[in-house]
N, C-alpha and C positions, 0 to 999 in steps of 0.2 A: 630124496637120499632117507633110506634107512638110517633108525635111532640107534645109537651103542648104551647099552645100562651097563653102569659098571655102581656095584656094591661098595662102597669105601670101609676101610678097617681103622681100628684102631688109630694103627702106626701110619697111614697113610694120612690121617686125620694130625696126628701130632707132627710129624715129617715134612707136612703139608705137598702132599704129590697125588697122581692120578694115575691110578696102575692101568696100564695099558695094553697089558700081556696080554697076549689071544687077539690082540686089535692092531696089531703093526702093520699086517697088511691093508687097514682101511687107508692109510697116508702114502701117497707117493712118493717114491724115497728118495726124492731132493729134497725132503721133508724132514729125514730122518738122517741125524749122525750119530757120530760114536762119542764116547766120553771124555775126549782132549778138548781141551779149550779150543784148537785148530782144528777141530772136527766136526761144528756144528755142522746143522742143514739149514737150510733157508727156513725161512721165517712164517710161520702160520698166526693167521688171527683169531683167537681164542674169544668167544664174548660172550660174557656173563648176562647181559641183560642191560636194559638203562643206560646202554650206550658206554658200558665199561667193557674195556677190550685188553687183550694182555697180547703181547707177540711172544712166541716160543718156537721153537722146533722139539723135535721129540729124539729121546736120547735111546737109541736101539741098545744097549749096553744094560740101564735099569728100567726099560722097557714104560718110561714116563715124559712127561709134558717137562723140560729145563728149567722151563720159567716156574715157579713154584707158588708164585703171587695168585696166579688165577683161583684155586682152590682156598686160597686163605680167605680170599677175599668171599667166597660161596660160602665161607663157614661164617664171615661176619657178618655178610648181605640176608644171608637163609637160615643161617642157624644148622647147617649141615654138620651131622655127629658121626660117629662111627656106627654101621647098619642101616644109615640111608642109602639111597639107590641115586645115582647122578646119570644123566641123557647128556650124552654127546653125539651133534647132529651136524653133518657135513653140509652147510648151506654151498660150498664153491670148491674147489681144489683148497685153495688156501684160506676157508673160513669156517670155522668152526663155532656152533653154539655148544653150550656147556649150562645145564640146568637142574635143578632137582625137580627129584621125580613127584 
């Protein structure tokens, strides 16, 4: 599967989100939900390496993973900062890896 490269902004780091704008078509529709509490999609598994994984769907309203813990963990683990590029790679339909480039 092809990697999606995403450059992190200062706002993304501060607020703990991975901007998926322009990449929603990479996810099957069942994994995409709206912003309401009862409108979540199915869970994806986000893998940041070393056995650390997080469950999240994709919020179509804001074009980002709903669970912000993965980016916070990347910041702590790898020191990612604004301007850095991360790689988002599909391992299977519901399993994605996220890593610092």
